[in-house]
N, C-alpha and C positions, 0 to 999 in steps of 0.2 A: 423443725430445725431452723435456726435463725443465722444471720450473718450475710456477708456480701460475697458475690461470685467474683473470683479473681483468677486471672491467667497465671499459670506457673511461670516462674522467673525466666526459664529458657525460651518461652514463647515471645518474650519482649526483645530478644536478641536478634531477631530477623527483620530486616526492612523489606517493605513491599513497594515495588516500582512498576512502571509501565514503560514500554518502548514502542514506537510506532514506525513501521515501514510503510510510508505513504508513496504510492506510485502514480504516475501520469505519463501520457504519451506526448513527447515533444519532437517535432520534426521527424516523425517516423521511428523514434527511438524510445525504448522503455527507460524512464528515469525515476530515480528515487530522491525524495526530499531529505537533504542532510543539513546539519547545523555544525558550525565550528564552535567548540566549547570555549567558554570564557573563564572557567575556573578549574582548579585542580580537583581530582586527578584528570590527566589527559587534556590539560589546557591547550588550546589552539588545534587540537585534533578534531577531525570530522567524526560525527556520530549521528545516530538516528535521534530524532526528537524524543524526549522522554524525561521522566523524573519520578519522584516519590508520590504515592497515593496519599491524599489527605483523609483525615478521619471523617467518616460519614459519607465518603465519596464512592460512587460506583466505579468499577474499573473502566468502563467505556467513557465515563465522564472525565476521569483522570487522563485518559488517552487524548480526548478532544482538547482538554485544557492545555496539556503540554504541547500539543501540535499548534495551538493558536498562540500560546504564550511565547514559544521559542522561535516562531516564524510569524510572518504577516498573513498567513493563510487563515481566513475567517469563514471560508465557505464550508458548508456541510459536506462531508465525504459522500460520494454516491454509494460507497460500500465500506463497512467497517466491521471487522470480526477479530475475536481472539483466536490465535492459531497455535500458540505453544508457550510453555512456561520454562524459563531458563533459571536454574537454581544451583549451578555448580558452586561449590564452597568458595573457591578463590576467584570468582568472576569479577569481583569488585574489590580494590585494595582498601576500601573504607570499612569493610566488614561483610557479614553475611547478608546479601541482598538478593531477593528473588524478584525477577522481572516477568510480568505477564505481557508477552508480545502481541501487538495488534497489527493487522494488515488493513490498509486503507487505499481506496481508489479515489483520487480527486477528480472533480468535474473536468470535462473537456475544455481546453482553453486556459487552464490554470498554469500560468507561466512565471510571472514575476513574484519573487519573494525577497524579503530582507530579514535581517536578524531581529529578534525580539528578546525581551527578558535579559538574561545574563549571557546570551550567545554573542559571538563576535561576527558571525556571518551565517548565511543560509543560501542554499543553491540547489537546483535540480541537476543532479549528476548521473552519469551512466550507472544503471542498476547492475549491469553485467560486468562492468569494469570500474568499480568504485575506487576511490583513494583508500589508503590504509585507514581503518576505523578504530575508534576507542573501544575499550573493554572487550566484550565478545560480540560486538555488533556485526562483524563480518559473518559470524555464525547465524545471527538473527536474520540478517539480510538474505543469506543463502537459503535458509529454510523458508523465508517469506516468498522468495522467487519460486521455490519448488511448490509451495502451497498455491501460488498464483497459477502455475502451470497445471497443477492438478485440478484447480477450479475450472479450467478451460474444458476439462473432460466431462464434467457432469453438471455444470451450471453456466448460465449465460453471462459470465463475468466480463468477457471481452467487450460486450456491448456497453458496459459502464464507462469504457474509455472513450466513447464516441459521442458526437452530438445526437440529437433525436433522429435525424435522418443522415444516411451515409451511403457510400458506394461499396460494392463488394471488394474492390481493391483496397479501400481504406480498412475494411474489416479484416481482410487477409493480412494487411500490414500490422495490425494489432497482434494477431496470432503469431506472426513471424517474429515480432519484437519481443514478445513474452517468451516464446520457445527458443529464441536465439538461433533460428534456422529457417531456411527457405522452404516453402510448401509449393506443391504442384498446383498451378492456377486452375486447371481444368478439374482435377479431383476435388480441390477445395470448394469450388463453386457447386459442383454436383452434390457433394455431401451436405453443404449448408442449405441449398435450396430444396432438398428432399427431406430435411429434418423438421420442417415446419416452424423454425424459430424466427423466420423473417417473413415480411410481407411487403410488397411494393407500396411506396408512399403515394404513388400517382404523380410524382414529380420527377423531373430530370435536371441534372446540373450541366449547364453549358460550359464549354471549354474548348480546348484544342480537339478537333475531330468530332465524332458523333457524341451528342449529349448523353451523359451517363445516367442510367436508371438509379434512382434513390430508393433505399429500403429503410424500414423501421422495424423495431422489435414486434414480433407477433405476440398476441395476448397469451399469457401463461407459457411463454416460450422457455424451453430448456435446451441446452447444448449437449449433444452426445460427443463421444470421443472421436477425434479425427485421426 
């Protein structure tokens, strides 16, 4: 049999996009990277960085490209994963567009961002209390936070928000910021130190009062549920 392979016409009517929920810790608060759109639809509204996938481009490549194009963030995320596909028929007024959402954790100390590409602005804003968002991005962000919280239960993702060495209060602060609730200090320390996910770095941080013990990630560490 000869001839060319062609997609059926209906397959060409669906657009493929990516959206990125990129998180970082700033001043003890979980923040998400948002951009202010510069074009219709939803011009001037806040949104997650994202856009259409280019031909021949892997999904994670598209996610990184959009993150870097729409903001000034050029650093490699410490964690990047696909976590959900959003494909409701009316999620985008331009037509049927399916978005593969990605969750990213940016390196410790990632603070300053400015707009890039066609965006009007970019900022790290509160993840738990964001401004109104374009499209269905409030649903994407909500699911991303739930995914982040779930990852605390079976992976050491909290450590990706910290520098290579850190104190136990700093680690507890990450958990509390992601879970959006306070944790008992004594129980937290007991559980973490008995799970084998941390090891003393051999250093202490000077400050007010007694120098604090610094810890680092144990080799092949995994975090159990708290």
